C-alpha positions in Angstrom: 19.4 197.6 221.0 15.9 196.4 221.4 16.7 194.4 224.5 18.3 197.6 226.0 15.2 199.6 225.1 12.9 197.0 226.6 15.0 197.0 229.7 15.0 200.8 229.9 11.3 200.9 229.5 10.8 198.4 232.2 13.1 200.3 234.5 11.1 203.5 233.9 7.8 201.6 234.5 8.9 200.3 237.8 10.3 203.7 239.0 7.1 205.3 238.1 5.1 202.6 239.7 7.1 203.0 242.9 6.7 206.8 242.9 3.1 206.5 242.7 3.1 203.8 245.7 4.8 206.3 247.9 2.7 207.4 250.8 2.9 210.2 253.1 0.8 211.5 256.2 -1.0 214.8 255.4 -1.9 217.2 258.2 -4.5 219.7 256.9 -6.6 222.4 258.1 -10.1 223.5 256.4 -11.4 226.9 256.9 -13.9 229.3 255.3 -13.0 232.6 253.6 -13.6 234.3 257.1 -10.9 232.1 258.7 -13.4 230.1 260.7 -12.5 226.5 261.0 -15.0 223.9 259.1 -16.2 220.8 261.3 -17.3 217.7 259.4 -15.7 218.8 256.2 -15.2 215.5 254.4 -11.8 214.9 252.9 -11.2 211.9 250.4 -8.2 211.0 248.2 -8.1 209.1 245.0 -8.0 205.7 246.7 -11.2 206.5 248.8 -9.3 207.0 252.0 -11.4 209.4 253.9 -11.9 211.3 257.1 -13.9 214.3 258.5 -12.3 217.5 259.9 -12.5 217.9 263.8 -14.1 221.0 265.5 -11.0 223.1 264.8 -11.0 222.0 261.1 -8.1 219.8 261.2 -7.5 216.5 259.8 -4.8 213.8 259.4 -4.9 211.4 256.3 -2.4 208.9 255.0 -2.3 209.0 251.2 -0.1 209.0 248.3 2.5 211.9 247.6 0.8 212.6 244.4 -2.7 212.2 245.5 -5.6 214.6 244.8 -7.8 215.4 247.9 -11.5 216.1 247.3 -13.3 218.3 250.2 -17.0 218.9 250.6 -18.9 220.4 253.3 -22.5 221.5 253.6 -23.3 224.9 252.3 -19.8 225.2 250.5 -18.4 224.7 247.1 -16.5 221.4 246.6 -12.8 221.9 246.5 -9.8 220.1 245.0 -6.4 220.1 246.2 -3.2 218.3 245.0 -0.9 217.0 247.7 2.4 217.5 245.6 4.5 215.8 248.2 3.3 218.2 250.9 2.8 217.2 254.5 0.7 220.1 255.5 -2.1 221.7 253.5 -4.3 224.7 254.2 -7.6 224.5 252.5 -10.2 227.4 252.0 -13.7 226.7 251.1 -16.0 229.1 249.6 -19.7 229.6 250.6 -22.0 228.1 247.8 -24.0 231.3 247.6 -21.0 232.9 246.1 -21.4 231.9 242.5 -19.5 233.0 239.5 -21.7 232.0 236.7 -18.8 232.4 234.3 -16.8 229.8 235.7 -16.8 226.2 235.3 -17.6 225.4 238.9 -21.1 224.7 240.0 -21.6 226.4 243.4 -24.3 224.0 244.7 -24.6 220.8 246.8 -25.4 218.8 243.8 -21.7 219.5 242.6 -20.9 216.7 245.2 -18.2 214.5 243.7 -20.0 211.5 245.1 -23.4 212.3 243.8 -22.9 210.0 240.7 -21.9 207.2 243.1 -25.0 207.9 245.2 -27.4 208.1 242.3 -26.1 204.9 241.0 -26.4 203.1 244.4 -29.8 204.4 245.2 -31.2 204.3 241.7 -32.7 207.7 241.8 -32.2 211.1 243.2 -33.6 211.5 246.7 -35.6 214.5 247.4 -38.0 215.6 250.0 -41.5 216.7 249.4 -44.2 217.6 252.0 -42.0 215.8 254.7 -41.3 212.5 253.0 -39.0 211.1 250.6 -40.0 210.4 247.0 -38.0 207.2 246.5 -40.1 204.5 248.1 -38.9 201.8 245.8 -35.3 202.0 246.8 -36.0 202.0 250.5 -37.6 199.8 253.2 -39.7 202.2 254.8 -41.7 199.6 256.9 -39.1 198.9 259.6 -37.5 202.2 260.5 -39.2 205.1 258.7 -40.5 206.7 261.7 -38.9 209.8 262.9 -36.3 209.1 265.6 -36.9 211.0 269.0 -33.3 211.9 270.4 -34.8 213.6 273.4 -36.8 211.3 275.5 -38.3 212.1 278.7 -35.7 213.7 281.1 -35.6 210.6 283.4 -34.9 208.0 280.7 -31.5 206.6 280.7 -29.5 205.5 277.6 -30.9 205.6 274.1 -32.2 203.3 271.4 -29.8 205.2 268.9 -26.1 204.7 268.8 -25.5 208.6 268.6 -27.5 211.2 270.3 -28.6 213.3 267.3 -28.1 213.0 263.5 -24.5 212.0 262.6 -22.2 212.7 259.7 -21.1 209.7 258.0 -20.8 207.4 254.8 -22.0 204.3 253.4 -20.1 201.7 251.3 -22.8 200.1 249.0 -23.0 196.5 247.9 -20.6 197.2 245.0 -18.0 198.4 247.2 -18.4 202.1 246.4 -18.1 204.8 249.1 -21.4 207.0 249.0 -21.1 210.2 251.0 -22.9 213.5 250.6 -22.7 216.5 252.8 -26.6 217.0 252.7 -27.3 213.8 254.3 -27.1 212.7 258.0 -27.6 209.3 259.6 -28.8 207.6 262.8 -28.4 203.8 263.7 -31.3 202.2 265.5 -29.8 199.7 267.7 -33.2 198.1 268.6 -34.6 197.9 265.0 -31.3 197.5 263.3 -31.9 199.9 260.6 -29.7 202.9 259.3 -32.0 206.0 258.9 -31.1 208.7 256.7 -32.5 212.3 256.7 -32.1 215.5 254.4 -34.0 217.9 256.5 -34.0 216.4 260.0 -37.8 216.6 259.8 -38.3 213.1 258.0 -36.4 209.8 257.7 -36.2 206.7 255.8 -34.4 203.4 256.4 -31.9 202.6 253.7 -32.6 199.2 252.1 -30.2 196.9 253.9 -29.5 194.9 250.8 -27.8 198.0 249.4 -25.4 198.4 252.5 -22.0 196.6 252.8 -20.9 198.8 255.7 -21.2 202.4 257.1 -19.3 204.7 259.3 -20.9 207.4 261.6 -19.0 210.1 263.5 -20.2 211.7 266.7 -19.4 215.3 267.7 -16.1 214.4 269.1 -15.1 212.8 265.7 -15.1 209.3 267.2 -15.9 207.0 264.4 -18.1 204.0 264.5 -17.9 201.3 261.7 -20.7 198.8 261.3 -20.8 196.0 258.7 -23.4 193.5 257.4 -22.3 190.0 258.6 -25.3 187.8 258.4 -23.5 184.7 259.9 -23.1 186.8 263.1 -26.5 188.6 263.2 -28.9 188.7 260.3 -31.1 191.5 261.9 -28.7 194.0 262.8 -25.5 195.4 261.5 -22.4 194.5 263.8 -19.6 196.9 265.0 -16.1 196.5 263.6 -13.6 196.7 266.4 -10.5 195.6 264.5 -9.7 194.6 261.1 -6.9 193.1 259.2 -5.9 190.3 256.8 -5.7 187.7 259.6 -8.6 188.7 262.1 -11.6 190.8 262.5 -13.1 191.6 265.8 -16.8 192.4 266.0 -19.4 193.5 268.5 -23.0 193.0 268.3 -25.2 195.6 270.3 -28.7 194.2 271.3 -30.8 197.2 272.9 -33.9 196.7 274.8 -36.3 199.1 276.7 -37.2 198.4 280.3 -39.7 200.7 282.0 -39.5 201.9 285.3 -40.1 199.3 288.0 -39.8 201.2 291.3 -41.8 200.3 294.2 -41.6 200.9 297.8 -43.7 199.9 301.0 -42.5 202.7 303.0 -39.8 200.8 304.6 -37.9 199.0 301.6 -37.6 200.2 297.9 -36.9 198.0 294.9 -36.3 198.8 291.2 -35.6 202.0 289.3 -37.6 204.9 289.0 -36.6 205.8 285.6 -37.1 204.2 282.1 -33.9 202.8 280.6 -32.5 201.5 277.2 -30.0 198.7 278.1 -27.4 197.4 275.7 -26.2 193.9 275.7 -22.9 193.6 273.8 -21.5 190.2 272.6 -18.0 190.0 270.9 -17.0 187.6 268.1 -13.6 186.8 266.5 -13.6 186.1 262.7 -10.7 184.4 261.2 -10.3 185.8 257.8 -8.3 182.9 256.5 -10.8 180.2 257.4 -14.2 182.2 257.6 -14.7 180.7 261.1 -16.5 182.8 263.6 -16.1 182.3 267.5 -18.0 184.0 270.2 -15.5 185.4 272.8 -15.9 186.6 276.2 -13.8 189.7 277.6 -11.5 187.6 279.6 -7.8 186.7 279.1 -8.3 182.9 278.9 -11.1 183.4 276.4 -9.0 185.6 274.1 -6.0 183.2 274.3 -8.3 180.3 273.1 -9.7 182.5 270.4 -6.3 183.4 269.1 -4.7 180.0 270.0 -2.6 180.0 266.5 -0.9 183.3 267.7 -0.3 182.3 271.3 3.2 183.8 271.5 2.0 187.3 270.3 -1.1 187.2 272.4 1.0 186.3 275.5 3.5 189.1 274.6 0.6 191.7 274.1 -1.1 190.7 277.4 2.2 190.9 279.3 2.7 194.5 278.0 -1.0 195.5 278.8 -1.4 193.6 282.0 -3.0 196.6 283.7 -5.4 197.6 281.1 -9.1 197.0 281.3 -10.3 194.4 278.6 -12.7 196.7 276.7 -13.0 197.9 273.1 -9.9 199.8 273.2 -8.1 196.8 274.3 -9.4 194.5 271.7 -8.8 197.1 268.9 -5.1 197.4 270.1 -4.9 193.5 270.2 -6.5 193.0 266.9 -4.1 195.6 265.4 -1.0 193.8 266.9 -2.0 190.5 265.8 -2.8 191.6 262.2 0.7 193.1 261.7 
């Protein structure tokens, strides 16, 4: 009888674990009480999988069937929704000013579910006072504290910043915790290599690099850019993650330099450019997860075949199927995903 009971309990435990492990793809929409879609509402599940809504308030997230989704958006009360085996979810967020003091909800941005993680990661609550942050001990203000200018003179080409304007995003700290707050915006300085943070878009600080494991920024089209700290590739800049898996990671370094106008003419012949320009120089690397080996790679088929020599058959198959595709970031992302599966 004891053996039977033990077997029964073991069976129930396995069944429960299997049920918990089931995943589903949830398609959702986030709106306010007026029916207007909310762009850049941040949706996160129990396993810290997350995504921002697009301009129509839509999102798609792969999560567990019994997950709880937590949604925050600047100016709105945090909202919690249970998936309950649903594939489609509609979410209504209430304006933070509509406070019911008798409820258990706190209608303020301080109710952000990640505030505890943010406070633990930074060590103190970050506040703005008289145009500057009151948390100098947790930040390196010497390398990147100057306020970014996203609008250089009209004739300037390119930018020293990854995204034109302040961007939504989140940081993974040195403990592996996701730190996100709807009240904070970011900018990545490609020249200085610093991740800048602002609360009021009038002053900024650079986050201490020792506190950052990785970060992800989103542009206005919801394109995501993930950067990691990889000292063996570049000790002064974060490097962009193009592809990731249990076998390979593909990285890109971005070095940006400023070149002033060098236009000259003698009335007959003209040389140089009549505009200032920020120029990006990109280098690609393949990181072997199993051996920790890093190899620089050129965007050429032969170089890629050499870099992934131990998966030669799969590389040849991929290249045959994508023979007409340009070898760019999208090509590398697809190749990395194919080789990691």
